[in-house]
PLY file of the C-alpha trace (Angstrom):
ply
format ascii 1.0
element vertex 364
property float x
property float y
property float z
element edge 363
property int vertex1
property int vertex2
end_header
-32.37 -71.42 -22.83
-33.57 -70.14 -19.45
-36.93 -71.10 -17.97
-38.79 -68.74 -15.60
-41.22 -69.87 -12.91
-42.92 -67.86 -10.15
-44.15 -69.03 -6.77
-45.57 -66.16 -4.68
-42.68 -63.68 -4.29
-39.94 -65.99 -5.54
-38.72 -66.27 -9.15
-37.09 -69.56 -10.09
-34.63 -69.53 -12.98
-33.33 -72.74 -14.51
-31.15 -73.50 -17.50
-28.44 -71.30 -18.97
-28.14 -67.53 -18.43
-26.13 -66.58 -21.50
-26.19 -63.84 -24.06
-28.76 -65.61 -26.31
-31.23 -66.33 -23.50
-30.91 -63.13 -21.47
-33.22 -60.82 -23.54
-36.27 -63.05 -23.23
-35.57 -63.79 -19.55
-35.19 -60.07 -18.81
-38.49 -59.24 -20.51
-40.38 -61.94 -18.58
-38.89 -60.96 -15.21
-39.58 -57.27 -15.77
-43.23 -57.98 -16.52
-43.53 -60.13 -13.40
-41.90 -57.53 -11.15
-43.73 -54.55 -12.66
-47.19 -55.98 -11.96
-46.48 -57.55 -8.59
-47.97 -56.68 -5.22
-44.88 -57.73 -3.27
-42.22 -55.25 -2.23
-39.63 -57.90 -1.46
-38.66 -60.52 -4.04
-36.32 -63.52 -4.08
-34.48 -64.87 -7.08
-33.70 -68.59 -6.82
-30.67 -69.58 -8.90
-30.29 -73.16 -7.67
-31.12 -74.62 -11.09
-28.93 -72.31 -13.17
-26.36 -74.45 -15.00
-24.09 -71.85 -16.60
-23.82 -68.08 -16.68
-21.71 -65.57 -18.59
-21.14 -61.81 -18.32
-24.46 -61.07 -20.03
-26.24 -63.20 -17.43
-24.52 -61.35 -14.59
-25.52 -58.03 -16.17
-29.09 -59.36 -16.35
-29.11 -60.01 -12.58
-27.61 -56.58 -11.87
-30.24 -54.92 -14.06
-33.09 -56.63 -12.20
-31.70 -55.61 -8.81
-31.14 -52.02 -9.97
-34.68 -51.69 -11.33
-36.14 -52.96 -8.08
-34.09 -50.49 -6.04
-35.33 -47.63 -8.21
-38.91 -48.72 -7.47
-38.17 -48.75 -3.75
-38.33 -52.55 -3.63
-35.74 -55.26 -3.09
-34.53 -58.36 -4.92
-32.28 -60.90 -3.20
-30.36 -63.74 -4.83
-30.82 -67.14 -3.19
-29.23 -70.60 -3.51
-26.47 -69.47 -5.81
-24.63 -72.59 -7.15
-20.93 -72.72 -6.43
-20.15 -73.19 -10.13
-21.49 -69.73 -11.08
-20.21 -67.84 -8.04
-16.82 -67.04 -9.68
-18.62 -65.46 -12.65
-20.77 -63.35 -10.33
-17.71 -62.21 -8.42
-15.82 -61.36 -11.62
-18.52 -59.56 -13.65
-20.98 -58.15 -11.12
-20.81 -54.39 -10.57
-19.71 -53.33 -7.08
-22.36 -51.53 -5.03
-22.26 -47.75 -5.21
-21.91 -46.14 -1.82
-24.34 -43.28 -1.57
-22.90 -40.29 0.30
-24.50 -39.76 3.64
-26.65 -36.67 3.78
-25.73 -34.92 6.97
-27.74 -32.36 8.79
-27.48 -28.81 7.57
-25.03 -26.82 9.62
-26.59 -24.33 11.98
-25.94 -20.62 11.98
-23.42 -20.80 14.82
-21.63 -23.74 13.21
-21.36 -21.88 9.91
-20.10 -18.80 11.73
-17.52 -20.84 13.60
-16.36 -22.53 10.42
-15.92 -19.18 8.69
-14.06 -17.80 11.69
-11.72 -20.81 11.68
-11.15 -20.47 7.95
-10.45 -16.76 8.38
-7.94 -17.53 11.13
-6.15 -20.11 8.97
-6.02 -17.74 5.97
-4.76 -14.93 8.18
-1.95 -17.11 9.55
-0.92 -18.08 6.01
-1.01 -14.43 4.94
1.07 -13.24 7.91
3.66 -15.96 7.31
3.82 -14.99 3.64
4.29 -11.31 4.53
7.03 -12.18 7.02
8.82 -14.36 4.45
8.60 -11.72 1.72
9.99 -8.91 3.88
12.68 -11.11 5.45
14.02 -12.47 2.17
13.68 -9.07 0.50
15.97 -7.54 3.11
18.37 -10.48 2.88
18.29 -10.21 -0.90
19.64 -6.66 -0.78
22.98 -7.86 0.58
23.06 -11.51 -0.46
22.18 -12.58 -4.00
22.44 -16.30 -3.43
19.26 -18.11 -4.42
18.15 -15.39 -6.87
18.44 -15.10 -10.62
21.02 -12.63 -11.81
19.34 -9.43 -13.00
15.85 -10.63 -12.04
15.01 -7.47 -10.10
16.00 -5.25 -13.03
13.94 -7.38 -15.38
10.89 -7.10 -13.13
11.41 -3.34 -12.85
11.27 -3.10 -16.62
8.17 -5.29 -16.85
6.29 -3.52 -14.07
7.52 0.03 -14.52
8.77 0.85 -18.00
6.07 -1.15 -19.76
3.38 0.76 -17.82
4.69 4.25 -18.62
2.38 4.90 -21.56
-0.88 3.82 -19.94
-0.05 5.63 -16.67
0.89 8.82 -18.52
-2.22 8.77 -20.71
-4.69 8.14 -17.89
-2.99 10.63 -15.57
-3.16 13.34 -18.21
-6.87 12.65 -18.75
-7.55 12.61 -14.99
-5.81 15.97 -14.54
-7.60 17.36 -17.59
-11.07 16.29 -16.45
-10.46 17.28 -12.82
-9.43 20.79 -13.86
-12.28 21.07 -16.36
-14.94 20.13 -13.81
-13.46 22.53 -11.26
-13.00 25.41 -13.69
-16.72 25.93 -14.23
-17.22 26.55 -10.51
-14.08 28.61 -9.98
-14.97 30.99 -12.81
-18.22 31.95 -11.07
-16.25 33.43 -8.16
-13.35 34.80 -10.18
-11.02 32.30 -8.53
-9.47 30.93 -11.72
-5.98 30.89 -10.27
-6.96 28.42 -7.56
-7.27 25.65 -10.14
-3.49 25.27 -9.69
-3.97 24.68 -5.95
-6.67 22.09 -6.56
-4.79 20.15 -9.25
-1.50 20.26 -7.38
-2.83 19.01 -4.05
-5.20 16.48 -5.60
-2.63 14.91 -7.90
0.27 14.86 -5.44
-1.59 13.55 -2.40
-4.45 11.47 -3.79
-5.11 11.01 -7.50
-1.54 10.33 -8.59
-0.76 7.53 -6.10
-4.16 5.85 -6.17
-4.65 5.97 -9.95
-1.16 4.55 -10.49
-1.86 1.81 -7.94
-5.15 0.85 -9.60
-3.50 0.69 -13.03
-0.60 -1.42 -11.72
-3.00 -3.69 -9.81
-4.99 -4.37 -12.96
-1.98 -4.64 -15.25
0.95 -6.06 -13.29
-0.82 -7.48 -10.21
-2.99 -9.73 -12.38
0.05 -10.88 -14.36
1.96 -11.74 -11.17
-0.99 -13.67 -9.72
-1.51 -15.59 -12.98
2.20 -16.41 -13.28
2.51 -17.73 -9.73
-0.80 -19.62 -9.93
0.34 -21.28 -13.16
3.61 -22.26 -11.52
1.66 -23.84 -8.67
-0.67 -25.74 -11.02
2.20 -27.00 -13.19
4.16 -27.96 -10.04
7.04 -25.60 -10.83
6.93 -24.31 -7.25
7.34 -27.88 -6.00
10.20 -28.37 -8.46
11.99 -25.32 -7.03
11.62 -26.75 -3.53
13.01 -30.08 -4.78
16.07 -28.24 -6.10
16.54 -26.57 -2.67
15.46 -23.17 -4.03
13.18 -21.03 -1.88
10.18 -20.04 -4.08
9.70 -16.82 -2.12
13.30 -15.79 -2.66
13.59 -17.05 -6.24
10.23 -15.94 -7.66
8.62 -13.30 -5.43
11.51 -11.24 -4.05
12.59 -9.88 -7.49
9.00 -8.79 -8.13
8.88 -7.16 -4.70
12.08 -5.23 -5.36
10.91 -4.28 -8.84
7.52 -2.91 -7.82
8.96 -1.15 -4.74
11.46 0.68 -6.94
9.19 1.56 -9.86
5.93 2.45 -8.10
7.19 5.77 -6.60
8.76 6.70 -9.95
5.50 5.97 -11.78
3.63 7.99 -9.16
5.92 11.01 -9.66
5.38 10.71 -13.41
1.63 10.49 -12.86
1.71 13.63 -10.70
3.62 15.63 -13.30
1.49 14.48 -16.23
-1.72 15.12 -14.27
-0.57 18.66 -13.42
0.23 19.13 -17.10
-3.34 18.16 -17.94
-4.60 20.75 -15.45
-2.30 23.35 -17.01
-3.85 22.76 -20.43
-7.33 23.57 -19.07
-5.99 26.55 -17.10
-4.44 28.04 -20.24
-7.18 27.18 -22.75
-10.36 27.56 -20.68
-9.38 29.90 -17.83
-6.93 32.08 -19.82
-4.17 31.69 -17.23
-0.53 31.89 -18.18
1.85 29.01 -17.47
3.95 31.28 -15.25
0.96 32.28 -13.12
-0.15 28.66 -12.85
3.24 27.39 -11.63
3.78 30.37 -9.31
0.51 29.61 -7.57
1.31 25.89 -7.56
4.66 26.44 -5.86
3.12 28.64 -3.17
0.67 25.96 -2.04
2.60 22.73 -2.57
5.07 21.77 0.16
7.54 18.91 0.41
5.22 17.02 2.76
2.62 16.71 -0.03
5.17 15.11 -2.35
6.49 12.76 0.31
2.95 11.77 1.30
2.18 10.64 -2.23
5.46 8.72 -2.51
4.91 7.01 0.85
1.41 6.00 -0.22
2.73 4.60 -3.49
5.17 2.33 -1.63
2.42 1.03 0.65
0.17 0.42 -2.36
2.99 -1.42 -4.14
3.44 -3.76 -1.18
-0.30 -4.40 -0.99
-0.46 -5.27 -4.70
2.48 -7.69 -4.62
1.41 -9.39 -1.37
-2.19 -9.87 -2.48
-1.13 -11.16 -5.91
1.32 -13.66 -4.40
-1.16 -14.80 -1.75
-3.90 -15.58 -4.28
-1.42 -17.14 -6.67
0.12 -19.49 -4.10
-3.21 -20.72 -2.66
-4.44 -22.07 -6.02
-5.47 -25.73 -6.16
-6.81 -27.39 -9.26
-6.35 -26.59 -12.92
-6.51 -23.78 -15.44
-9.95 -22.62 -14.29
-8.60 -21.91 -10.80
-5.82 -19.78 -12.30
-8.42 -17.46 -13.82
-10.34 -17.28 -10.56
-7.18 -16.48 -8.61
-6.27 -13.72 -11.06
-9.71 -12.14 -10.80
-9.71 -12.40 -7.01
-6.25 -10.84 -6.89
-7.25 -7.77 -8.91
-10.46 -7.22 -6.95
-8.76 -7.65 -3.57
-5.80 -5.44 -4.56
-8.01 -2.54 -5.63
-10.18 -2.94 -2.53
-7.26 -2.91 -0.09
-5.54 -0.07 -1.95
-8.63 2.10 -1.50
-8.94 1.05 2.16
-5.28 1.84 2.78
-5.64 5.19 0.99
-8.57 6.09 3.23
-6.66 5.19 6.39
-3.49 7.00 5.32
-5.52 10.01 4.20
-7.06 10.32 7.65
-3.67 9.86 9.34
-1.96 12.55 7.28
-4.96 14.90 7.47
-5.03 15.01 11.27
-1.25 15.15 11.68
0 1
1 2
2 3
3 4
4 5
5 6
6 7
7 8
8 9
9 10
10 11
11 12
12 13
13 14
14 15
15 16
16 17
17 18
18 19
19 20
20 21
21 22
22 23
23 24
24 25
25 26
26 27
27 28
28 29
29 30
30 31
31 32
32 33
33 34
34 35
35 36
36 37
37 38
38 39
39 40
40 41
41 42
42 43
43 44
44 45
45 46
46 47
47 48
48 49
49 50
50 51
51 52
52 53
53 54
54 55
55 56
56 57
57 58
58 59
59 60
60 61
61 62
62 63
63 64
64 65
65 66
66 67
67 68
68 69
69 70
70 71
71 72
72 73
73 74
74 75
75 76
76 77
77 78
78 79
79 80
80 81
81 82
82 83
83 84
84 85
85 86
86 87
87 88
88 89
89 90
90 91
91 92
92 93
93 94
94 95
95 96
96 97
97 98
98 99
99 100
100 101
101 102
102 103
103 104
104 105
105 106
106 107
107 108
108 109
109 110
110 111
111 112
112 113
113 114
114 115
115 116
116 117
117 118
118 119
119 120
120 121
121 122
122 123
123 124
124 125
125 126
126 127
127 128
128 129
129 130
130 131
131 132
132 133
133 134
134 135
135 136
136 137
137 138
138 139
139 140
140 141
141 142
142 143
143 144
144 145
145 146
146 147
147 148
148 149
149 150
150 151
151 152
152 153
153 154
154 155
155 156
156 157
157 158
158 159
159 160
160 161
161 162
162 163
163 164
164 165
165 166
166 167
167 168
168 169
169 170
170 171
171 172
172 173
173 174
174 175
175 176
176 177
177 178
178 179
179 180
180 181
181 182
182 183
183 184
184 185
185 186
186 187
187 188
188 189
189 190
190 191
191 192
192 193
193 194
194 195
195 196
196 197
197 198
198 199
199 200
200 201
201 202
202 203
203 204
204 205
205 206
206 207
207 208
208 209
209 210
210 211
211 212
212 213
213 214
214 215
215 216
216 217
217 218
218 219
219 220
220 221
221 222
222 223
223 224
224 225
225 226
226 227
227 228
228 229
229 230
230 231
231 232
232 233
233 234
234 235
235 236
236 237
237 238
238 239
239 240
240 241
241 242
242 243
243 244
244 245
245 246
246 247
247 248
248 249
249 250
250 251
251 252
252 253
253 254
254 255
255 256
256 257
257 258
258 259
259 260
260 261
261 262
262 263
263 264
264 265
265 266
266 267
267 268
268 269
269 270
270 271
271 272
272 273
273 274
274 275
275 276
276 277
277 278
278 279
279 280
280 281
281 282
282 283
283 284
284 285
285 286
286 287
287 288
288 289
289 290
290 291
291 292
292 293
293 294
294 295
295 296
296 297
297 298
298 299
299 300
300 301
301 302
302 303
303 304
304 305
305 306
306 307
307 308
308 309
309 310
310 311
311 312
312 313
313 314
314 315
315 316
316 317
317 318
318 319
319 320
320 321
321 322
322 323
323 324
324 325
325 326
326 327
327 328
328 329
329 330
330 331
331 332
332 333
333 334
334 335
335 336
336 337
337 338
338 339
339 340
340 341
341 342
342 343
343 344
344 345
345 346
346 347
347 348
348 349
349 350
350 351
351 352
352 353
353 354
354 355
355 356
356 357
357 358
358 359
359 360
360 361
361 362
362 363
């Protein structure tokens, strides 16, 4: 058994500190420490004969309780015979993280600027790599999977035909319907063909197709690449002397560059078809009159403008998706975050690019 004695702010323990004697010793010491007026206590172990792991846990518990009260408890005169047990069973001290001063406004601004610079450098290097290896890949197939570009074209383009066609038809339908009510008031029914043709070819067709592909294919590309990063497949490709940009990203770049203009042309035609339905049903125009008016106002530049925009949008979608996918660190949760960030950023930059290109082509 263990005997407890107190002299001022020192507790003397004698006897054995083992599993059978620890509960009573802990209760006595806690009562002494809880009702004391001293903030600093000493625990004299000079008369302790033996100690086991329960006894060491008892000492750690006393010290921990005192620290929580804002007080201290120091061990004194520890016999050499029990020092190995203390070293073996005592819990190591927990290092509390230092609480630094809150960063100032200028420091936070500088940190964000530095982070922006680092992200921009990574993005520019990624863009350079993608375009370089994409050009090399047109003439040299080494380092790429056979038929990968065709496979990606099917996944990105053919699989999106139905959703692009449906939404484009509805966009053309609604755009013509909303315009028809105003045009009828002035007897300008025929000009619905002008409105639908210009709107679909130069704006609605390219941007609606880009938004659909960003949400459908861009998210899939970002999730695929992010998963490859998390599962260390990208590192495995590097280990096998395969360039991840060339092996994984270039086929997707070729696929989306090829299919995006074709999807945009399909979107234009289906959207004009939707406008034709409203022109015939609501405005009582004939199909011949509609297309005659359409051909008088639409020029080749309008078609080429939409196709050029679609290519730029395709590059934005693939670059943003790859950037967010490759920068993932962590686990499955980060894959979801990267996918969401990719879709949001793709749509944002597509709209920004459309605004800039619209102004450029308008003032040409």
